[in-house]
Backbone bond lengths (Angstrom), bond angles and torsions (degrees), N, CA, C in turn:
res aa  C-N    CA-C-N  psi(-1)  N-CA   C-N-CA  omega(-1)  CA-C   N-CA-C  phi
1 V - - - 1.452 - - 1.512 107.73 -
2 R 1.335 117.55 130.45 1.458 120.45 -174.52 1.526 107.96 -108.66
3 G 1.311 116.47 138.45 1.450 119.93 173.79 1.505 113.38 77.62
4 V 1.321 115.02 -175.15 1.466 120.45 -175.35 1.533 109.05 -118.63
5 F 1.306 115.04 169.69 1.465 121.23 179.45 1.508 109.27 -81.69
6 Y 1.352 116.29 117.86 1.468 117.25 -179.73 1.515 112.38 -115.26
7 S 1.297 118.58 0.05 1.444 122.14 169.89 1.523 107.47 -159.62
8 C 1.294 117.59 136.53 1.452 119.09 -176.95 1.519 112.53 -121.12
9 K 1.317 117.06 24.79 1.449 119.53 173.33 1.518 109.16 -83.49
10 V 1.303 117.05 127.43 1.442 120.06 -177.68 1.533 109.79 -60.20
11 G 1.350 115.10 127.18 1.463 119.50 179.87 1.513 113.12 73.07
12 A 1.324 118.51 18.51 1.444 121.60 -177.36 1.511 111.49 -60.17
13 G 1.331 117.89 139.58 1.439 122.32 178.21 1.507 111.39 -99.10
14 E 1.319 116.70 174.12 1.448 123.09 179.22 1.526 107.02 -128.83
15 N 1.328 115.36 107.60 1.471 120.65 -178.42 1.528 111.52 55.26
16 G 1.335 116.13 39.80 1.447 120.75 177.66 1.506 115.99 77.25
17 M 1.336 118.14 1.78 1.465 121.77 179.49 1.528 110.80 -73.49
18 D 1.335 116.37 148.33 1.459 118.08 176.06 1.533 109.23 -85.61
19 E 1.336 115.42 175.51 1.467 120.27 -176.20 1.532 112.65 -54.63
20 L 1.306 115.70 -46.95 1.456 120.90 -176.02 1.528 110.57 -61.07
21 E 1.332 116.60 -44.45 1.466 120.01 -179.08 1.511 111.37 -65.73
22 I 1.345 117.24 -39.07 1.462 121.18 179.53 1.535 110.60 -61.95
23 V 1.321 115.33 -48.68 1.469 119.95 -177.98 1.514 111.15 -64.90
24 K 1.322 115.75 -44.83 1.474 120.16 179.49 1.531 111.28 -59.61
25 K 1.332 116.58 -45.89 1.467 121.26 179.70 1.538 111.16 -60.88
26 N 1.311 116.40 -41.50 1.464 120.44 -179.80 1.524 111.57 -59.97
27 Y 1.314 116.25 -48.12 1.478 119.07 -176.81 1.524 112.08 -77.52
28 D 1.329 117.94 -30.82 1.458 119.01 173.37 1.529 110.61 -58.73
29 E 1.324 116.27 -38.56 1.459 121.38 -176.47 1.531 113.86 -86.70
30 N 1.350 116.84 -16.74 1.462 119.73 -171.82 1.519 113.86 -130.86
31 A 1.322 116.80 29.86 1.465 120.12 -178.98 1.519 111.90 -58.92
32 A 1.338 117.18 -41.14 1.461 120.25 -179.21 1.523 111.39 -65.04
33 L 1.318 117.22 -36.72 1.468 120.39 177.22 1.518 110.26 -65.57
34 E 1.321 116.80 -38.78 1.474 120.10 179.74 1.536 110.02 -66.40
35 W 1.347 116.95 -40.57 1.466 119.14 175.57 1.534 109.65 -61.07
36 G 1.327 116.69 -46.14 1.454 120.51 -176.27 1.508 114.89 -70.37
37 R 1.341 117.53 -16.41 1.459 120.91 -177.87 1.521 112.38 -58.03
38 L 1.326 117.19 -32.91 1.471 120.76 -178.67 1.532 110.90 -109.60
39 E 1.327 116.74 23.83 1.466 121.28 179.21 1.509 110.50 -66.74
40 G 1.331 116.49 144.06 1.457 120.29 176.88 1.519 111.76 66.25
41 F 1.343 116.88 -145.03 1.451 120.60 177.54 1.525 108.63 -83.49
42 H 1.323 116.04 131.50 1.452 120.80 176.73 1.523 107.39 -149.41
43 F 1.335 116.95 127.76 1.472 120.35 -174.22 1.518 112.60 -57.52
44 E 1.326 117.89 -42.19 1.458 120.30 178.67 1.521 111.22 -56.70
45 F 1.309 116.69 -46.19 1.459 122.01 -177.76 1.537 110.81 -67.99
46 E 1.335 116.36 -45.58 1.460 120.33 -176.61 1.533 111.96 -65.22
47 I 1.318 116.81 -44.51 1.463 119.83 -179.44 1.528 110.85 -69.41
48 T 1.321 117.49 -41.81 1.458 120.78 -179.16 1.530 111.25 -65.02
49 K 1.314 117.96 -39.27 1.463 120.45 178.69 1.518 111.48 -59.54
50 R 1.331 116.66 -38.83 1.461 120.28 179.69 1.522 111.50 -65.35
51 Y 1.335 116.32 -38.15 1.467 119.68 178.07 1.524 111.66 -72.82
52 L 1.317 116.80 -35.31 1.462 119.23 174.20 1.530 109.76 -60.98
53 Q 1.312 116.88 -46.65 1.452 120.34 -179.91 1.530 111.88 -58.73
54 K 1.321 116.96 -34.73 1.448 121.29 -177.04 1.523 112.67 -76.00
55 Y 1.341 117.86 -36.28 1.454 120.50 -169.50 1.521 115.87 -112.95
56 L 1.320 118.78 -7.16 1.461 119.44 176.19 1.521 110.72 -62.92
57 R 1.332 116.20 143.02 1.456 122.58 -179.25 1.536 108.83 -123.95
58 G 1.311 116.80 152.09 1.451 121.15 174.34 1.528 114.08 61.59
59 K 1.340 116.43 -143.32 1.465 120.42 -172.96 1.523 113.84 -129.12
60 T 1.357 118.93 -11.90 1.459 119.64 -172.50 1.518 111.17 -113.12
61 V 1.352 114.73 143.83 1.477 121.67 -177.57 1.521 108.49 -135.48
62 L 1.335 115.98 130.83 1.463 122.46 170.42 1.522 106.62 -106.01
63 D 1.321 117.05 115.08 1.462 123.09 -176.90 1.540 108.43 -101.04
64 I 1.342 116.09 89.46 1.459 121.37 -177.27 1.523 109.38 -84.85
65 G 1.324 116.94 125.31 1.459 120.57 -174.22 1.506 111.04 73.95
66 G 1.336 115.39 34.45 1.470 120.80 -174.52 1.496 115.18 -76.06
67 G 1.348 118.11 1.07 1.465 121.01 175.09 1.519 111.67 60.54
68 P 1.332 117.94 -140.19 1.461 121.14 -179.56 1.523 113.32 -82.29
69 G 1.340 117.86 8.34 1.462 119.62 166.34 1.501 117.88 97.53
70 R 1.324 118.47 18.45 1.473 119.58 -178.41 1.531 111.46 -56.91
71 Y 1.329 117.61 -50.77 1.461 120.02 -179.73 1.514 111.41 -71.96
72 S 1.319 118.00 -35.40 1.462 120.62 -179.49 1.528 110.75 -62.03
73 V 1.323 116.67 -42.69 1.478 119.85 177.33 1.522 110.34 -59.78
74 W 1.315 116.16 -48.11 1.474 120.23 -178.34 1.529 110.72 -61.33
75 L 1.334 116.84 -44.38 1.459 121.22 -179.26 1.529 111.07 -64.11
76 A 1.325 116.95 -43.60 1.451 120.76 179.64 1.523 110.61 -61.69
77 K 1.313 117.02 -37.60 1.470 121.14 177.91 1.535 111.33 -68.93
78 Q 1.346 117.25 -21.82 1.463 120.49 174.92 1.518 112.09 -83.55
79 G 1.322 116.84 -2.13 1.454 120.86 176.48 1.507 115.65 101.09
80 Y 1.339 117.81 5.89 1.466 120.47 179.36 1.532 110.74 -82.93
81 E 1.334 115.05 149.76 1.468 121.29 173.17 1.531 106.73 -89.16
82 V 1.322 116.66 112.77 1.468 121.40 -168.28 1.517 110.86 -115.59
83 T 1.330 114.93 138.88 1.461 123.16 170.35 1.519 108.02 -122.32
84 L 1.310 118.42 127.65 1.464 123.36 179.96 1.523 110.43 -106.70
85 V 1.314 115.89 138.31 1.466 122.75 173.77 1.520 108.27 -130.22
86 D 1.327 117.67 136.33 1.453 120.32 176.16 1.525 110.44 -149.50
87 L 1.321 115.58 151.72 1.467 121.70 179.60 1.522 112.68 -67.93
88 S 1.331 116.90 -30.59 1.455 123.20 -169.32 1.520 112.20 -93.45
89 E 1.350 116.84 124.54 1.465 120.29 172.99 1.512 111.42 -61.27
90 G 1.345 116.87 -35.68 1.463 120.72 179.24 1.501 111.44 -63.91
91 N 1.325 117.16 -44.85 1.466 120.36 177.26 1.527 111.49 -60.60
92 V 1.326 116.55 -45.99 1.456 120.36 -176.81 1.515 111.24 -66.36
93 A 1.338 117.24 -39.58 1.456 120.13 178.59 1.534 110.56 -62.29
94 L 1.331 117.45 -43.45 1.459 119.60 178.19 1.517 110.87 -68.45
95 A 1.332 117.47 -38.16 1.464 120.55 177.23 1.523 110.58 -56.94
96 R 1.322 116.84 -45.19 1.463 119.55 -179.74 1.526 111.47 -63.31
97 E 1.340 116.61 -36.98 1.476 119.85 174.95 1.525 110.07 -62.23
98 K 1.329 117.27 -44.25 1.455 120.77 -177.60 1.529 111.13 -68.28
99 F 1.323 117.47 -34.72 1.455 119.54 177.26 1.529 110.66 -63.78
100 R 1.339 116.38 -40.56 1.465 119.26 175.60 1.523 111.09 -66.40
101 E 1.330 116.63 -43.42 1.467 121.27 -178.07 1.524 111.29 -60.63
102 Y 1.353 117.27 -41.16 1.457 121.33 -176.38 1.525 112.39 -92.85
103 G 1.322 117.58 0.72 1.444 121.21 175.42 1.526 114.62 67.14
104 V 1.340 116.35 38.28 1.462 119.55 179.24 1.519 109.42 -116.20
105 N 1.333 115.26 150.44 1.463 121.70 -177.88 1.522 108.38 -101.95
106 V 1.319 116.74 95.87 1.469 122.89 -179.28 1.528 108.07 -127.72
107 A 1.325 117.04 127.34 1.464 120.77 174.04 1.526 108.79 -78.04
108 A 1.334 116.70 143.07 1.480 121.12 -177.98 1.512 109.48 -135.58
109 H 1.333 115.91 134.56 1.458 122.41 -176.59 1.527 110.18 -134.27
110 V 1.323 116.37 149.50 1.465 122.55 171.64 1.522 108.45 -96.64
111 C 1.344 116.20 123.32 1.460 119.55 -179.93 1.529 109.32 -166.93
112 D 1.330 116.16 156.14 1.448 123.96 175.05 1.540 108.71 -79.26
113 A 1.340 116.93 128.40 1.454 121.42 -175.72 1.519 113.40 -61.98
114 R 1.332 116.25 -19.57 1.461 118.94 -178.43 1.526 113.94 -76.36
115 D 1.335 116.79 -17.40 1.458 120.88 -178.74 1.516 109.25 -154.32
116 L 1.312 117.47 103.05 1.465 122.98 -178.81 1.538 110.91 -103.40
117 S 1.311 118.02 12.82 1.464 120.66 -171.28 1.533 112.26 -60.38
118 S 1.327 117.31 -30.54 1.467 119.88 -177.10 1.534 111.48 -67.63
119 L 1.334 117.36 -19.01 1.465 120.03 -176.17 1.524 113.02 -87.85
120 R 1.338 117.39 -19.63 1.482 122.10 179.00 1.531 110.56 49.54
121 L 1.304 115.27 60.28 1.473 121.61 -171.92 1.522 114.18 -87.26
122 G 1.301 119.89 -22.43 1.453 120.41 -178.13 1.523 112.22 80.72
123 K 1.346 115.42 -158.22 1.459 122.05 -173.51 1.527 111.47 -103.49
124 F 1.352 115.52 151.40 1.451 121.95 179.57 1.520 110.46 -132.03
125 D 1.325 116.19 154.45 1.462 121.04 176.93 1.519 112.38 -71.02
126 N 1.326 115.97 -27.38 1.468 122.88 -178.55 1.502 109.94 -142.62
127 V 1.317 116.65 142.96 1.449 121.32 174.10 1.523 108.74 -128.58
128 L 1.335 116.26 127.30 1.469 122.62 174.50 1.518 108.31 -98.81
129 L 1.312 116.03 135.04 1.471 122.33 175.87 1.529 105.55 -131.08
130 M 1.328 115.05 69.18 1.472 122.27 -170.56 1.525 109.86 -113.37
131 G 1.325 115.28 68.51 1.465 120.67 -178.39 1.504 113.52 163.76
132 P 1.336 119.83 -53.71 1.468 120.31 -175.88 1.522 113.39 -57.73
133 L 1.315 119.20 -35.98 1.467 120.94 -176.77 1.521 111.20 -73.00
134 Y 1.333 118.17 -10.04 1.469 121.12 176.74 1.532 111.58 -71.17
135 H 1.350 116.82 -23.06 1.453 118.97 -161.04 1.525 115.44 -118.97
136 L 1.302 119.39 -2.53 1.460 121.65 -175.35 1.514 110.27 -104.45
137 S 1.331 117.47 116.86 1.473 121.41 -175.83 1.523 111.89 -77.38
138 D 1.319 118.03 -26.96 1.465 121.94 -176.83 1.538 108.90 -88.77
139 V 1.327 117.17 123.36 1.454 121.27 -178.68 1.535 110.54 -61.03
140 R 1.342 118.03 -25.88 1.465 119.66 178.08 1.520 110.69 -68.32
141 D 1.332 117.66 -35.37 1.451 120.17 175.51 1.530 111.80 -69.52
142 R 1.325 116.13 -38.98 1.469 118.85 176.21 1.535 109.72 -62.21
143 A 1.330 116.86 -40.25 1.456 120.12 177.20 1.516 111.96 -63.04
144 R 1.337 116.58 -40.29 1.469 120.36 177.49 1.531 110.95 -58.44
145 C 1.323 116.63 -41.43 1.477 120.63 178.21 1.525 110.95 -60.35
146 V 1.325 115.67 -46.84 1.458 119.65 -177.61 1.526 111.26 -67.01
147 L 1.321 116.72 -41.15 1.460 119.11 179.14 1.529 111.70 -66.55
148 E 1.322 116.56 -34.13 1.460 120.48 175.84 1.538 110.15 -67.31
149 A 1.332 115.87 -40.81 1.476 119.76 174.46 1.527 110.05 -61.01
150 R 1.328 117.23 -43.85 1.467 120.98 -179.63 1.523 111.46 -61.70
151 R 1.336 116.10 -36.85 1.469 121.10 179.86 1.518 111.34 -61.42
152 H 1.336 116.72 -27.17 1.467 120.99 -178.45 1.528 113.45 -100.69
153 L 1.321 116.44 8.86 1.454 121.39 -175.84 1.540 110.24 -102.64
154 R 1.309 116.37 127.65 1.459 120.49 177.14 1.532 110.16 -68.34
155 A 1.329 115.92 154.35 1.469 120.59 176.23 1.527 109.67 -55.70
156 G 1.325 116.29 130.28 1.460 121.58 -179.96 1.510 113.26 83.79
157 G 1.347 118.29 -1.80 1.453 120.47 -179.33 1.517 112.51 -78.08
158 S 1.345 115.94 171.67 1.456 122.01 -175.30 1.521 112.54 -108.82
159 L 1.310 115.53 135.14 1.468 123.03 174.26 1.527 107.70 -105.06
160 F 1.335 117.19 131.62 1.452 123.28 176.96 1.530 106.99 -120.15
161 A 1.329 117.87 111.25 1.473 121.89 -175.28 1.513 110.45 -126.72
162 S 1.329 116.92 131.93 1.459 121.98 -176.14 1.524 111.73 -114.99
163 F 1.332 114.88 149.74 1.448 124.09 175.02 1.527 109.17 -128.51
164 I 1.331 116.78 155.46 1.462 120.89 163.41 1.519 107.06 -86.22
165 T 1.321 117.37 135.95 1.469 121.03 -176.73 1.519 111.23 -84.40
166 I 1.320 115.57 156.05 1.462 120.98 177.59 1.523 111.68 -61.53
167 R 1.317 117.13 -25.93 1.474 121.71 -179.68 1.523 112.37 -78.95
168 A 1.325 117.60 -12.58 1.479 120.70 -173.78 1.513 112.64 -59.28
169 G 1.348 117.38 -36.94 1.463 119.46 179.65 1.508 111.94 -62.40
170 L 1.339 116.65 -46.26 1.454 120.08 177.75 1.524 110.90 -64.15
171 N 1.328 117.45 -42.32 1.469 120.31 177.85 1.511 111.65 -57.20
172 Y 1.373 115.19 -40.69 1.465 119.03 178.21 1.528 111.35 -58.30
173 Y 1.325 116.11 -50.89 1.464 119.36 -178.87 1.524 111.71 -61.50
174 L 1.326 116.42 -43.84 1.466 119.91 -179.19 1.531 111.45 -61.95
175 D 1.330 115.56 -36.42 1.461 119.99 -175.02 1.516 113.04 -84.17
176 E 1.327 117.23 -42.74 1.455 121.27 -168.94 1.529 114.80 -100.88
177 C 1.328 117.18 -42.14 1.464 118.22 -170.02 1.526 110.12 -159.29
178 P 1.322 118.47 70.46 1.483 119.51 -176.88 1.515 113.08 -58.16
179 E 1.343 117.36 -29.04 1.447 120.07 -177.32 1.525 112.60 -71.02
180 K 1.340 117.77 -25.10 1.470 119.90 -176.51 1.512 113.11 -72.75
181 L 1.292 116.91 -20.86 1.468 119.81 179.60 1.514 111.89 -59.71
182 V 1.339 117.15 -27.70 1.461 121.89 -179.22 1.516 111.48 -63.83
183 D 1.333 116.19 -35.15 1.470 121.08 -171.95 1.523 114.34 -102.78
184 E 1.322 118.67 -11.61 1.462 119.86 -174.37 1.523 111.81 -95.77
185 P 1.329 116.49 149.25 1.463 120.76 -176.29 1.524 111.90 -82.93
186 A 1.334 116.15 60.28 1.470 120.42 -173.87 1.513 113.32 -100.90
187 M 1.315 117.25 7.25 1.461 118.50 -171.33 1.521 113.68 -64.34
188 D 1.326 118.05 -28.37 1.463 119.41 179.48 1.515 111.09 -59.95
189 L 1.326 116.83 -35.69 1.455 121.01 176.98 1.520 110.19 -58.36
190 F 1.319 116.14 -46.19 1.468 119.46 -176.79 1.517 111.91 -74.94
191 D 1.329 116.44 -27.16 1.467 118.93 171.05 1.524 109.95 -61.91
192 R 1.318 116.49 -41.51 1.457 119.83 178.19 1.524 111.73 -65.39
193 M 1.336 116.07 -40.07 1.459 119.78 176.98 1.519 110.62 -61.37
194 E 1.319 116.98 -40.78 1.460 121.25 179.63 1.523 110.95 -63.47
195 R 1.349 116.49 -36.23 1.461 120.55 -179.42 1.526 112.38 -86.96
196 D 1.355 116.57 1.16 1.457 122.45 178.80 1.534 110.57 62.40
197 E 1.352 115.99 46.34 1.457 122.41 179.80 1.516 110.73 -120.41
198 S 1.323 116.74 172.71 1.457 122.33 170.09 1.528 109.35 -86.77
199 W 1.327 116.09 170.89 1.481 122.07 -177.57 1.523 109.60 -135.34
200 S 1.330 117.41 139.30 1.466 122.67 172.21 1.514 108.79 -131.84
201 G 1.326 116.97 140.40 1.460 120.84 177.53 1.528 109.68 168.27
202 M 1.335 115.97 -162.33 1.447 121.32 -179.68 1.521 110.98 -89.48
203 A 1.334 115.83 122.07 1.461 122.48 174.70 1.526 105.82 -126.26
204 F 1.330 118.26 -118.07 1.477 119.58 173.64 1.521 109.98 -67.04
205 T 1.301 116.68 -25.11 1.455 126.55 166.03 1.527 104.94 -160.56
206 Q 1.324 118.85 -171.17 1.459 119.70 174.10 1.527 108.99 -57.36
207 A 1.325 117.05 125.80 1.464 119.55 -172.57 1.516 111.45 -147.03
208 T 1.323 114.95 155.64 1.475 122.72 172.64 1.531 107.75 -122.19
209 F 1.331 114.97 125.92 1.462 121.49 179.10 1.534 106.39 -107.85
210 I 1.331 115.72 113.75 1.454 121.06 -167.96 1.531 112.78 -87.16
211 N 1.313 115.72 144.51 1.457 121.54 168.41 1.532 106.29 -82.95
212 S 1.323 117.42 126.05 1.460 121.21 -171.64 1.519 113.24 -59.23
213 V 1.342 118.01 -26.07 1.468 119.80 -178.18 1.517 112.20 -67.58
214 E 1.338 117.65 -17.13 1.460 120.76 -178.62 1.527 113.31 -82.89
215 V 1.330 117.44 -15.18 1.467 120.33 -167.47 1.517 112.48 -70.25
216 L 1.315 118.71 -54.23 1.465 121.04 -176.08 1.524 112.90 -61.15
217 P 1.347 120.23 -46.03 1.470 119.34 176.73 1.517 113.02 -61.56
218 F 1.327 117.30 -34.38 1.474 122.75 179.76 1.533 109.50 -60.23
219 F 1.313 118.33 -49.98 1.475 121.21 -177.77 1.521 111.27 -74.73
220 E 1.302 118.04 -35.01 1.458 121.11 176.45 1.533 110.34 -57.13
221 K 1.316 115.81 -45.97 1.458 121.45 -179.65 1.523 111.95 -64.12
222 L 1.338 117.27 -26.99 1.461 121.25 -177.12 1.527 112.62 -94.36
223 G 1.330 116.19 8.70 1.456 119.50 171.27 1.519 115.86 94.31
224 F 1.334 117.02 22.77 1.464 120.44 -179.92 1.515 111.30 -114.15
225 E 1.343 115.15 152.96 1.439 121.86 169.99 1.523 109.14 -115.51
226 K 1.313 116.06 142.97 1.466 121.50 -172.73 1.522 111.94 -76.08
227 L 1.327 115.05 134.94 1.460 122.97 166.71 1.526 110.50 -101.54
228 A 1.332 115.94 -38.93 1.477 120.51 177.97 1.515 109.39 -161.62
229 L 1.326 116.17 154.69 1.459 124.61 172.51 1.507 106.23 -143.41
230 F 1.341 117.12 122.68 1.463 118.48 -172.83 1.523 111.75 -150.80
231 G 1.325 115.68 155.03 1.454 122.84 173.85 1.516 110.10 -80.15
232 Q 1.329 116.83 122.27 1.457 120.47 -171.66 1.521 114.42 -73.74
233 E 1.325 117.81 -17.21 1.469 120.16 172.31 1.521 112.39 -102.43
234 G 1.319 116.81 3.57 1.460 118.24 -177.78 1.523 111.45 61.78
235 L 1.314 116.60 -125.00 1.471 121.77 -178.38 1.535 112.89 -97.44
236 T 1.334 118.01 9.41 1.459 119.33 -163.85 1.521 115.49 -103.93
237 G 1.333 118.97 1.08 1.472 120.00 -169.50 1.510 115.90 -56.94
238 A 1.327 117.13 -35.08 1.466 119.39 -176.70 1.525 113.19 -83.38
239 R 1.340 117.78 -1.82 1.473 119.60 -179.58 1.525 111.98 -138.53
240 L 1.336 116.10 30.64 1.460 119.87 -174.46 1.523 113.18 -61.67
241 S 1.317 117.89 -40.35 1.476 120.88 -175.38 1.525 110.41 -56.85
242 Y 1.301 117.28 -40.47 1.451 119.70 178.68 1.529 112.05 -79.52
243 L 1.342 116.29 -48.58 1.458 119.92 -170.12 1.517 112.42 -69.10
244 N 1.334 118.98 -32.29 1.463 119.71 177.61 1.520 112.26 -63.61
245 H 1.337 116.98 -22.44 1.464 121.60 -179.15 1.528 112.71 -115.56
246 A 1.312 115.71 11.53 1.475 119.99 179.16 1.527 110.29 -71.03
247 P 1.328 118.15 163.86 1.472 120.41 176.37 1.536 110.23 -57.01
248 E 1.330 115.53 148.25 1.451 120.41 -173.58 1.536 114.02 -52.78
249 P 1.359 120.18 -44.13 1.474 117.85 179.33 1.531 113.31 -60.30
250 V 1.334 117.37 -33.30 1.449 121.78 177.92 1.533 109.81 -68.36
251 R 1.341 116.84 -48.18 1.454 121.48 178.66 1.528 110.58 -58.11
252 E 1.327 116.48 -46.55 1.449 120.08 -176.10 1.530 111.77 -63.77
253 K 1.324 117.13 -36.49 1.455 119.71 179.35 1.530 110.18 -66.84
254 Y 1.356 116.75 -44.27 1.469 119.34 179.24 1.527 111.14 -67.74
255 L 1.342 116.51 -33.73 1.453 119.85 177.19 1.533 109.98 -65.58
256 E 1.309 116.51 -43.86 1.469 120.71 179.58 1.540 111.02 -59.98
257 I 1.320 115.75 -46.92 1.469 120.03 -179.57 1.528 110.24 -65.23
258 S 1.330 116.02 -42.56 1.458 120.47 -179.12 1.521 111.54 -61.52
259 L 1.309 117.45 -41.81 1.459 121.32 179.57 1.535 111.09 -64.47
260 R 1.317 117.05 -31.82 1.459 120.36 178.54 1.535 112.13 -72.40
261 L 1.332 116.25 -28.98 1.471 120.30 -170.08 1.526 114.56 -113.74
262 C 1.330 118.75 -7.54 1.464 119.95 -167.98 1.534 113.39 -68.26
263 E 1.337 119.56 -18.25 1.460 120.55 177.65 1.529 112.70 -92.14
264 N 1.312 116.99 -2.43 1.470 120.26 179.49 1.534 108.58 -82.23
265 P 1.337 118.27 117.29 1.467 120.55 -176.88 1.524 114.11 -57.23
266 K 1.325 117.55 -23.99 1.462 120.57 179.49 1.529 111.51 -61.45
267 Y 1.352 116.09 -24.92 1.466 119.94 -173.59 1.515 113.35 -111.15
268 F 1.318 118.31 10.01 1.466 120.38 177.09 1.530 111.55 -58.97
269 A 1.317 117.20 -31.32 1.461 120.38 -176.76 1.523 113.38 -64.40
270 Y 1.329 117.69 -15.55 1.456 119.94 178.81 1.539 112.08 -80.85
271 S 1.328 117.22 -9.61 1.467 120.74 -176.68 1.533 110.98 -105.76
272 N 1.326 114.43 149.76 1.463 121.04 174.86 1.523 111.93 -85.66
273 H 1.317 116.35 -23.12 1.459 121.36 -178.21 1.528 109.78 -130.77
274 L 1.317 114.60 146.28 1.459 122.35 -179.53 1.522 108.12 -125.98
275 M 1.337 116.63 129.03 1.468 119.36 179.83 1.530 110.50 -113.27
276 Y 1.331 113.65 132.56 1.467 123.03 172.52 1.522 107.14 -102.99
277 I 1.342 116.35 131.12 1.451 121.80 172.51 1.523 107.27 -118.47
278 G 1.324 116.75 126.18 1.454 119.35 -177.03 1.517 111.37 -148.57
279 R 1.327 114.36 175.15 1.446 122.25 173.83 1.534 107.52 -138.76
280 Q 1.314 115.89 159.34 1.458 120.18 179.73 1.521 109.03 -62.31
281 K 1.351 114.37 141.78 1.446 117.96 172.98 1.519 110.57 -59.45
282 R 1.323 115.86 146.14 1.463 120.53 -173.35 1.536 111.62 -53.66
283 E 1.329 117.22 -41.19 1.466 119.48 -175.60 1.527 112.65 -69.32
284 M 1.367 117.42 -12.72 1.458 120.61 -178.24 1.521 111.91 -102.17
285 R 1.338 117.34 -6.10 1.464 119.14 -178.56 1.513 110.97 -74.85
286 Q 1.304 115.12 144.19 1.470 120.52 179.60 1.524 110.57 -101.39
């Protein structure tokens, strides 16, 4: 989770901008920060890569909301044929630079994840949706993203979809600046946690922090069956700043423990991000 909570009104705008404009502006201006977020060792990146290796199928990957291309570069280096799509021109421009820098052949397009029809992309063995669901407050828009991903997924292929967890805000304060919670207007977030709900509003940009209990019914309703659901930081979300830079034996021990426990729903609250891996139900495959 980047930045602090500077407005906690659900669906709050910024100078009259709508959600899409707010999110686009943020990433246009901060593409380099988004690339650097997973620089070096990072528990989210390390744990997610292991699950990608386990559940990826075939050879082709559509990375929807792929940002500046951190995962696309890694996947291309593993031998996958990757296509990246992102809302932000800034993200896509940096992604293309990174693809040249790392010597990988990845196509990159600017488009809204809710409707990719203008790109005429066809079907893929795997679709990543690791970003768009962070930013849409309306569950109908989140559903549109997933259905659009499903439309581009081959029968038997894997969908990888990520959310920011409702606990991520608290983890941020605990890890980065516990004293700032006293002065910031973040109480609506904790009201939502008390009521066991999700939260949408202004954080590092327009964001939705999901209650984990909503995830499985959401995908079930959209025609998917679960392969895995796990916390992408494992047990480390509240201490990431230290643990990402801890001595290697310390990191490796926490990584080992996190990998053992990250699929246990009791420990989802320790992660800032939650990933659902699924495939279309058999009766819906074409």
